[in-house]
C-alpha positions as a printed NumPy array, in Angstrom:
array([[166.577, 176.313, 117.323],
       [166.339, 175.651, 113.673],
       [167.814, 172.581, 113.828],
       [166.072, 170.966, 116.44 ],
       [162.186, 171.975, 114.618],
       [163.633, 170.288, 111.765],
       [165.061, 167.278, 113.571],
       [161.758, 167.036, 115.518],
       [159.779, 167.261, 112.459],
       [162.042, 164.44 , 111.064],
       [161.212, 162.16 , 113.594],
       [157.611, 162.524, 113.313],
       [157.61 , 161.669, 109.799],
       [159.865, 158.89 , 110.455],
       [157.689, 157.259, 113.002],
       [154.225, 157.815, 110.622],
       [156.475, 156.086, 107.904],
       [157.009, 153.363, 110.09 ],
       [153.035, 153.118, 110.938],
       [152.238, 153.727, 107.464],
       [154.234, 150.629, 106.58 ],
       [152.922, 148.305, 109.309],
       [149.656, 149.047, 108.236],
       [150.039, 148.29 , 104.553],
       [151.798, 145.418, 105.481],
       [148.924, 144.534, 107.259],
       [146.481, 145.296, 104.811],
       [148.502, 143.312, 102.458],
       [148.453, 140.123, 104.151],
       [144.455, 140.713, 104.938],
       [144.152, 141.131, 101.121],
       [145.802, 137.976, 100.259],
       [143.919, 135.948, 103.257],
       [140.681, 137.192, 101.576],
       [142.331, 136.455,  97.795],
       [142.919, 132.71 ,  99.171],
       [139.403, 132.325, 100.963],
       [137.73 , 134.007,  97.617],
       [139.389, 132.036,  95.065],
       [138.662, 128.588,  97.54 ],
       [134.892, 129.504,  97.703],
       [135.202, 129.743,  93.979],
       [136.412, 126.582,  93.463],
       [133.859, 125.007,  95.553],
       [130.915, 127.136,  93.983],
       [132.419, 125.446,  90.557],
       [132.254, 121.85 ,  91.936],
       [128.916, 122.619,  93.529],
       [127.679, 123.709,  90.177],
       [129.34 , 120.848,  88.372],
       [127.773, 118.202,  90.784],
       [124.477, 119.798,  90.675],
       [124.316, 119.382,  86.891],
       [125.348, 115.981,  87.35 ],
       [122.893, 114.916,  89.681],
       [120.38 , 116.6  ,  87.63 ],
       [121.318, 114.51 ,  84.396],
       [120.995, 111.464,  86.824],
       [117.329, 112.581,  87.899],
       [116.163, 113.124,  84.748],
       [117.701, 110.149,  83.389],
       [115.785, 107.982,  86.248],
       [112.53 , 110.612,  85.318],
       [112.674, 109.34 ,  81.584],
       [113.345, 105.95 ,  81.915],
       [110.32 , 105.336,  84.78 ],
       [107.741, 107.059,  82.199],
       [108.948, 104.432,  79.19 ],
       [109.102, 101.635,  81.509],
       [106.202, 101.963,  84.14 ],
       [103.873, 104.138,  81.878],
       [101.329, 103.111,  79.486],
       [102.792, 100.08 ,  77.289],
       [105.721, 100.035,  79.754],
       [106.7  ,  96.352,  80.441],
       [107.365,  96.849,  84.109],
       [105.331,  97.481,  87.301],
       [106.17 , 100.264,  89.24 ],
       [108.144,  98.408,  91.922],
       [110.21 ,  96.594,  89.15 ],
       [113.197,  97.527,  87.794],
       [114.902, 100.5  ,  90.128],
       [118.132,  98.336,  91.42 ],
       [119.946,  99.13 ,  88.037],
       [120.197, 102.802,  89.254],
       [121.699, 101.523,  92.629],
       [125.46 , 101.079,  91.579],
       [127.438, 104.458,  91.811],
       [128.44 , 105.753,  88.72 ],
       [131.164, 108.342,  87.257],
       [129.478, 111.023,  85.537],
       [130.392, 111.131,  81.726],
       [130.851, 114.944,  81.438],
       [133.075, 115.332,  84.831],
       [135.027, 112.405,  85.411],
       [135.814, 113.662,  88.525],
       [132.347, 113.498,  90.079],
       [130.424, 110.353,  91.157],
       [126.732, 109.763,  91.427],
       [124.913, 107.319,  93.941],
       [121.275, 106.682,  94.209],
       [119.171, 105.132,  96.852],
       [115.815, 104.184,  96.41 ],
       [112.91 , 103.823,  99.136],
       [109.222, 103.034,  98.712],
       [107.278, 106.262,  99.97 ],
       [103.548, 105.689, 100.487],
       [101.459, 109.082,  99.854],
       [ 98.341, 110.148, 101.239],
       [ 94.749, 109.997,  99.181],
       [ 94.199, 114.   ,  98.245],
       [ 90.547, 112.838,  99.788],
       [ 89.404, 109.696, 101.404],
       [ 85.678, 111.   , 101.998],
       [ 85.308, 112.26 ,  98.18 ],
       [ 86.692, 108.333,  96.868],
       [ 83.336, 106.79 ,  99.34 ],
       [ 80.174, 105.667,  97.687],
       [ 76.724, 106.841,  99.492],
       [ 73.296, 106.433,  98.464],
       [ 70.331, 108.345,  98.902],
       [ 68.073, 107.747, 102.027],
       [ 70.423, 104.599, 103.11 ],
       [ 70.792, 104.33 , 107.137],
       [ 72.174, 101.049, 107.665],
       [ 75.778,  99.906, 106.821],
       [ 75.484,  98.216, 103.602],
       [ 77.846, 100.505, 102.027],
       [ 81.645,  99.919, 103.49 ],
       [ 82.677, 102.392, 106.11 ],
       [ 85.927, 103.016, 107.487],
       [ 87.616, 104.016, 110.76 ],
       [ 87.202, 107.55 , 111.859],
       [ 90.192, 109.816, 111.416],
       [ 91.908, 107.366, 109.026],
       [ 93.759, 108.659, 106.314],
       [ 94.129, 106.564, 103.127],
       [ 97.581, 105.697, 102.433],
       [ 98.867, 104.794,  98.885],
       [101.62 , 102.642, 100.21 ],
       [103.263, 101.8  ,  96.838],
       [102.313, 105.066,  95.007],
       [105.892, 106.812,  94.9  ],
       [109.721, 106.098,  95.268],
       [111.914, 108.308,  97.61 ],
       [115.158, 109.403,  95.685],
       [118.03 , 110.441,  97.121],
       [120.705, 111.391,  94.449],
       [124.264, 112.165,  96.215],
       [127.252, 113.514,  93.682],
       [130.489, 113.869,  94.932],
       [134.264, 114.913,  94.58 ],
       [135.532, 113.787,  97.772],
       [135.393, 111.95 , 100.514],
       [135.003, 114.778, 102.88 ],
       [131.56 , 115.494, 104.608],
       [131.088, 118.865, 102.696],
       [132.601, 117.374,  99.104],
       [128.754, 116.458,  97.913],
       [125.543, 117.587,  97.145],
       [122.374, 115.545,  98.184],
       [118.935, 115.944,  96.336],
       [115.992, 114.346,  97.587],
       [112.545, 113.991,  95.172],
       [109.402, 111.705,  94.918],
       [108.816, 110.119,  91.874],
       [105.065, 108.733,  91.462],
       [103.927, 106.156,  89.793],
       [103.286, 107.7  ,  86.135],
       [ 99.628, 108.282,  84.739],
       [ 99.172, 105.659,  82.195],
       [ 95.974, 104.06 ,  80.171],
       [ 95.11 , 100.831,  81.655],
       [ 94.119,  99.327,  78.316],
       [ 90.036,  98.623,  79.599],
       [ 87.22 ,  99.611,  77.466],
       [ 83.871, 100.796,  79.12 ],
       [ 82.255,  97.671,  78.323],
       [ 85.383,  95.601,  79.248],
       [ 86.328,  97.185,  82.428],
       [ 84.414,  94.827,  84.906],
       [ 87.239,  92.164,  84.084],
       [ 89.74 ,  94.296,  85.638],
       [ 88.379,  93.377,  89.305],
       [ 89.022,  89.657,  89.989],
       [ 87.777,  88.048,  93.74 ],
       [ 89.158,  85.86 ,  95.562],
       [ 87.776,  84.086,  99.169],
       [ 84.526,  84.503,  98.423],
       [ 82.405,  82.618, 100.362],
       [ 79.292,  80.545,  99.212],
       [ 77.46 ,  80.749, 102.423],
       [ 77.915,  82.838, 105.642],
       [ 76.759,  81.422, 109.328],
       [ 74.958,  83.934, 111.655],
       [ 77.297,  86.615, 112.991],
       [ 79.922,  85.421, 111.318],
       [ 82.688,  87.276, 109.21 ],
       [ 84.644,  86.755, 106.025],
       [ 87.253,  88.755, 104.161],
       [ 87.161,  89.535, 100.259],
       [ 89.793,  90.359,  98.385],
       [ 89.669,  92.332,  95.089],
       [ 92.35 ,  92.315,  92.497],
       [ 92.709,  94.772,  90.19 ],
       [ 94.467,  94.039,  87.096],
       [ 95.426,  95.832,  83.755],
       [ 94.167,  94.127,  80.218],
       [ 97.542,  92.233,  80.325],
       [ 96.664,  90.478,  83.323],
       [ 99.203,  92.793,  85.724],
       [ 98.485,  93.746,  89.265],
       [ 97.6  ,  97.441,  89.708],
       [ 99.112,  98.792,  92.793],
       [ 97.148, 101.164,  95.163],
       [ 94.031, 101.233,  92.911],
       [ 91.206, 102.473,  95.404],
       [ 88.133, 100.377,  95.877],
       [ 84.903, 101.037,  97.168],
       [ 82.715,  98.37 ,  98.304],
       [ 78.973,  98.184,  98.936],
       [ 76.119,  95.5  ,  98.998],
       [ 74.041,  95.21 ,  95.831],
       [ 71.004,  96.648,  96.519],
       [ 69.384,  93.674,  94.216],
       [ 70.25 ,  91.433,  96.787],
       [ 67.381,  89.562,  98.808],
       [ 69.384,  90.4  , 102.33 ],
       [ 71.668,  92.982, 103.701],
       [ 75.042,  92.488, 105.766],
       [ 77.968,  94.868, 107.309],
       [ 80.567,  95.511, 105.072],
       [ 83.737,  97.083, 106.801],
       [ 87.027,  98.071, 105.122],
       [ 90.139,  99.938, 106.182],
       [ 91.571, 102.877, 104.419],
       [ 95.219, 101.34 , 103.872],
       [ 93.835,  98.165, 102.972],
       [ 90.906,  99.131, 100.196],
       [ 91.688,  96.204,  98.321],
       [ 89.587,  93.878, 101.028],
       [ 86.331,  94.06 , 102.482],
       [ 85.266,  92.168, 105.7  ],
       [ 81.609,  91.032, 105.163],
       [ 79.864,  89.66 , 108.661],
       [ 75.936,  88.497, 108.625],
       [ 74.487,  90.862, 110.842],
       [ 72.492,  94.228, 110.066],
       [ 73.326,  97.612, 112.608],
       [ 70.786, 100.347, 111.526],
       [ 72.237, 103.768, 113.402],
       [ 70.123, 106.404, 112.077],
       [ 72.056, 108.919, 114.459],
       [ 75.747, 108.331, 114.395],
       [ 76.093, 110.723, 117.192],
       [ 74.234, 108.804, 119.614],
       [ 76.444, 105.875, 120.938],
       [ 74.851, 102.729, 120.356],
       [ 72.895, 100.83 , 117.567],
       [ 68.828, 101.48 , 117.206],
       [ 68.532,  97.604, 115.913],
       [ 70.694,  94.973, 115.3  ],
       [ 69.052,  91.993, 113.471],
       [ 69.722,  89.315, 110.811],
       [ 67.818,  89.191, 107.491],
       [ 68.787,  85.79 , 105.848],
       [ 68.306,  85.63 , 102.047],
       [ 71.379,  86.332,  99.841],
       [ 74.006,  89.154,  99.266],
       [ 76.51 ,  89.815,  96.383],
       [ 79.389,  92.237,  96.862],
       [ 80.204,  95.136,  94.696],
       [ 83.574,  96.437,  94.212],
       [ 84.24 ,  99.445,  92.24 ],
       [ 87.5  , 101.179,  91.069],
       [ 88.355, 103.953,  88.674],
       [ 90.871, 103.352,  86.466],
       [ 92.388, 105.481,  83.621],
       [ 89.028, 107.694,  83.723],
       [ 87.268, 104.263,  83.341],
       [ 84.895, 103.127,  85.878],
       [ 85.107,  99.392,  86.744],
       [ 82.507,  97.621,  88.541],
       [ 82.163,  94.018,  89.241],
       [ 80.236,  91.885,  91.913],
       [ 80.36 ,  88.241,  93.563],
       [ 78.604,  85.452,  93.087],
       [ 75.606,  85.121,  95.852],
       [ 76.687,  84.717,  99.214],
       [ 74.027,  83.006, 101.445],
       [ 73.388,  84.142, 104.631],
       [ 71.85 ,  82.137, 107.779],
       [ 69.76 ,  82.883, 110.051]])
């Protein structure tokens, strides 16, 4: 009986040992798989970190270059010089990393189109340029959208992509207060305008070196000293031009459809363009335009 009991206990112990060996083997296999996965993850994190640093260096290089080339005393306008960054480049610190850049224009919305408008007290006619309602002023060439890609392989996961907006740097355009009117140059100004006819007047905004200033926000109105009146209209996306029409439309209640009075005054007008450049206000006006009756 004692031998049977001993054999029974021995048999149970052997089964436990077999189960324990199986559990230990499975645990070792799981541990090895987890270690391999952790090692691969650690390698990927290290590569992502390296690629992130390479991309950051490229972004800072582009930002510093734009500040020097496009800012005050820069020799380029904001739309020039970007091709130098398009070729793919190997990072000098991490030779296994390559960095590529793509650059596209990206317009920004003006923060307050209504705040930029000019209004005079007790004025109920349209001698101040108005725009279409619910339109947003877009500064088409005010920023660049840069997509910088750092990669260490050809697989879809072997890369890191950063997107950022780089705006035209704040700069001094070189004008003093008494010379600022020269920043506004007119073209397509008619000597006369027949009854109900229209003309599109264009203002080119330039800095002291004669280079065009892109995305300048221009306000238009009829000079109050004019001996006539006319209609002026502009569009948020093209504030550098205004449509002048030889007609006067008076509307004291904009909530009521239609105008109370449509007439023609004759006489002459001068159209004024106003813009702010680096904190300096530049105001210039066209030659006299005769209005036919």
